[in-house]
N, C-alpha and C positions, 0 to 999 in steps of 0.2 A: 503493498500500500504506501509505502512512506516513497520508496524506487518510482511507484507511478506518478506520486506528486512532484517528484522533484523532474522527470522526464516533460509533464506537461508545465512544470514552473519555467524550465529552458526553452520550450519551444516556444511559448508564452515571451519570454526576453526576445529570442534570437527573433519574433514576426515583430515585436515590437520596432528592435533596431534596426530592423529593415526598411520599416515605415520611416524611422525618423533621418535614415542617412544612405537609402538610396533611393533616389529617382526613377529608376530603371525599375526597382520592386514596383513599386506605386504605383508608376503606368500601365505594368502588368495587370496589376491588378484589379485596377479601375477597368481597367480595357474588357477584362473579361468581365464585369459585374452589367456595363453598362453598353457594351457594344452587339448587334444585332445579331442574329444568327446565321445569319445568309450573305454572300457578301456582296457586296457595291456591285448594283445595276444589275444584278441578277433578280430581281422587282423591280417593280414601277416605280419611278422619284417620284414625289410630289409635286403638282403643276405648280409654276411660276404664279408668283402673284401678278395680277391687276390693281394695278395703285388706281384707277379710275374709281377702286370701289373702297370706300368709307373701311370696312369691315375688313379690309387688307392693311389698314394703319394700326398699330398700337394705341397710338395718339392722334388726335385730329383739333384744331380750334375752336370746339362747338363743347358748350355745358354738359356732356355726355362722356367727355372725354375724363380718361382716368388723370390723365395728368394736371387736370384743372382741382385735382382736391389740396387741399389747406389744411394746414394744423389747425388746431382749436384758438378762436382768438385772431389768429390773423384775417383781415378782408380779399376777399377775391379782387383782383387787378378786371374791369373791361375789357372784352379782346380789343376793342376798338384805342385803349389807351393805350396799350404795349409798342416798345420802340421799336422792336424786330422779330424775328421769325426766328425759330431754333427748328433744328434736325439733331435729335438726338437718336441715338444705337444703343440697341439694349444689352446687356448679356445676358450670356446663356441659358434660359430655363426650362430647355426640352432638356428632357430625360428619358424619354422611350425611346426602346427595344423591338417595337416593330419596324422603323424605319430607319435609314442613316440621318434624314436630316427632317427634320420638323414638318410634316404637313399641316398646312394653317389653319383648316379649321379643328386642329388637335381642341378639346375644349376648356381639358387639366391647361397645357401650355397658355392659350389664350388667357386664363384665370389670373394664373402667377404672375405671367407677365405685364397683362391690367393691373392689378390689384396689388403686385409687390414691385418692382423697379420702377413701371411705369408711374404708381402713384409714390415712390417713397425717392425716386430718383430723377426722373424729368420734370417732374411737377417743381424740381428748384428753380425752373426758366420761365415760370408763369406769370411771374411780377412784368420780367422786363419782357417777354416775347409772347409770340402766339407759336403753341409748342406742336411738331410732328415726328414723329417716330416709327417708321414703317414697320410691319411685320416682314421676316424675310426666315429662307431657311437655311434656318440656326441646326446647326450641327451639336451632336453630343459629344460627348469625350472620347474620342479615338487613339489607340495606343500607335499606329501604322503610320509615316510619317509621311510617304507620299500619297498615301490614302487623305490624310490630313491637308495637304494640298488640293487635291480633287475638291473636297468639300468645300474649301473654306474658297474658292472659285464661284462655286453655285453658289455661296450665301453671296460673296462679291456682289455677282452679277443682279440677284434681286437688288442689292442695298447700291448699287450705279445707276440702277432704272427708279429705285426712288426718288433718288438724288434728282435726277432730273426731273422727273415729274413734280418736286417739293420745288425747283428755279421755277417751272412754267406755269406751278399754280400760285407763287405769290408776287410773281411778275420780273420785270428786270432791274427795278431801282433800290429793293426793299435791303435792309441790313441783314445781315444772317449768321446767328451763332452755331457752332458745330458742338457735338458734345457725345461721349461715350462711358460705357464701362466696362474694361473684362474682354470680352470676345467682340463687344461693340468697339472698342480702344482700336484693336487689334485690325477690323475692316476698317476704321476712321485713319490708320496711317495709311493706307493704301487711298483710300479715297481720296484723301487730301495730295496726295503726289499726283494724279491723274487729273481729279478735276475742279482742283482746288488753286494749288497753288504755280503760281505765271499763269494763270487764268485769267480770264478780264475779274470771274468773280470774285477773284482778288481783291479787288478794290471796296466790295462789300461786306468784308470778313469785319466781326466785331473778336468774335478771339475765340478758341480752340479749347474745350475742358477735354481732353482726354487722359480718362481717369482709370488708374487699377491694370496696369498692365505691363510694368516693368521698362518703362520705353529707354531706351540708352543715350546721351548726349551726343555719340555718333550719328544717330538717326537724324539728327536736324543736322550736323555738319553737310549730311551727305545726299539728305532724301529733297530735302528743301532749299529754294531759291529765296523765296520772299517772307517765308513765315519764319519766324526767329522762337527766342524763350521767352516771357515775359517774364519782364524784371521788374516793374512794378504794377500798383493795384490799378490802375487805371490807363495802362498802355493796350494798345488794341491792332488784330490781325498777329496775334502773337498766341501761340502754346501754353497749356500749362499740364503739369501733369503730379501724380502723386501717388505712394503704396502704402497704406496705415498699416501700422503694426503697434502690439503691446512695448512701451517704453521699458519695462521693466523683466521680458521675456526674450531672451535671446533666441534671433532667429533662428529656426531647424536649419541645419547645414547645406540640405539640398534648396534651401529655397535662395540661397546666394548664385543660386547658377543661371548665369546670365542668359536674360530672354534671347533666344535665336531664330524663333521664327517669326518673322514679320516681313511683308512684303518691300524689297528693296528696290523694287521697278523691274528686276529680269525675274524671282521666284520668291520663296519662301526663305531664304538662306539667312535674311536678318542682316547686321549692321556687323563692324567691328568691337569687341567688346570695349564699356566707357562705362563709367559713373554712369547710374539711372537718373533720371530726371526727378526731384523734386521739388516742389513752390509750397511752401505752408500758407492751407487755405484757409490763415485765419488773418499774418503779416502781408502773406503775398511776396516771402522775401525766402532764399535757398539756402538760408543761412543756420547754424546752429544754435541760434540763440531762443529757449522757448520763449511761447507767444503766454500773455496776460492773462490769467482769467477772464477778467472782466472783460476783453474783448471777443469772446466768443461771443456772438448772437445765438446762439441754440441750434442745439440735436433732438433729431425725431430720435422718441423712447421708444425702448423696445417692449411692446404689452407682454401683460402677463411674463413677469419672469425672463420675458426673453423668447416669448412662442409668439409669434406673430399669427394673428387674428385681422385674415385680409379683408373681413367686412364687406361695403360695398363699395363702388362710386359713388353714390351720395352720402357717406360717411366721412364723417371730416378725420383729417391725420391724429394720429397723436401729439396731444401737446408738446409744444418745443421746450429744454431744460438749458436754460442760456446761465452763462459764467461759470460751466465745469470741466470744461477741456484747455488744456494745453496742449502743444503739440512744437515739435522741432524738426527739421531735416538732421540727418546722423551724416558724418561727415566720413561714411567707409571708405576707402577704397575701389570700392566696386559697387555696393549696395546702395548707399543712401536711402535708407529705409523713413518714412514719415512718423516720427515718434510720436505715440500717442500716451498721457498720464496715467496712471493708474488709477489714480486718485479719484478719479469723475465719479460722480452720482451712479450709483449701481444699477439706475435703471438704462444706464447707457454700458454695461457690461453684461455680457453670457453671466447665467447663471447654471450652478447645480454643476455635471458630471462635466458636460463641455468647457464651464469658466477654467480647466483647470490644462485641458489642453490647446487653449487660444493661444494663440502668437498673431499669425499675420491675421488682421483686421479686415481684410477682403472686402465682407458684405455689408461693412459701415463706412467704404470712402466716403460715400456721399450724405449719408445720414447725421452723421456724426459733426458735419459742418453746414448743414441744410441751410441754416440764417444767415451765414459768412459769404457760402456760392452766391444764396438772392441774392443780396446786398452787392456781390461783387459785378454779375453779370450785369445788373441794372446802371451800375457805375462805369462799366466801358462798353454797354450802348449808348449812353450817354455822351461820354467821351468821345465815340464814334461819330455821334451825332454833330457836337461839335467841331470835330475835325475835318466832317463832308462840309458842315456849313462855312467853315471857315475857306475852304479849298473854293468854294465857287465864288468867294469877294477875292 
């Protein structure tokens, strides 16, 4: 009996070590759990979206859109009073095994997209902007690198079509703000290269919020001619990015691996290794000076002890908690995580067993800074309009 327990103990220890220290092992396990049991291309591929249909948008500028939700106590801004148009690319919300990419009529995915990421992330832009967010044939977790490239091309073809439809819908002069998170930011990198940077639409760009995908500085240097890093809170036509992490927990070794699979103009080979981009979403600087808590304008709470109650589109978002978060950009040789204080309000932290494992705060990249992003987006939109007015004179 004792020998059996010892064997089980060491087996569990080895398994935990592999999860913590071997990204290859983690990839294989997730692929085994998440990938469909048939080869890609052997079954029907879900139809491409038709962006003339509102049902193929997760967010569209009308009151029925989940991007119109606001926290309790915050007044809604009428569509006609907003300064710009926002195009938001949501992160992965598809986990089905029946298809390699999301069918657009998958009701569970639509609900989790609309009442999760669109409600809690894209909504941050509903003060400055009329918000558009396309549905697209997103891929779930895929272990094979070559196949990931094929599925990424498929998803990107949808996003490019959506962006072109968005431009035709808003007209030739409207200022635009572009944003994404995780898989959405992954595709946004390519969209900026092919459809924005160096193109006439660049003159209409308010800013880019490319959050949660370990973007390297070498990307800015090699991929774009006109898009630069935002160095001030009011700079326009520039890009911000960050990846949030608990400041009192050392990042797992495998999380320091450089993000390689980004579109570089030819393939998904990425860019040369370099420090990841980190802009502090409270001070809008890239230094290691912690922001003061009194400058924190509000985070969306984690309702019911960290368990999300998606509710409905007509429900308000959870109340903001203000003055609780302080962050700084870690100055590591490669990593440069956005480090988040551990002494924030308990309603802004995971609870239970999950809190023991939580290090990377990927799921909170927007919600922890909801109030600050909301104000900054409006500030940049105002700065853009002032610049354009000065240009005309």
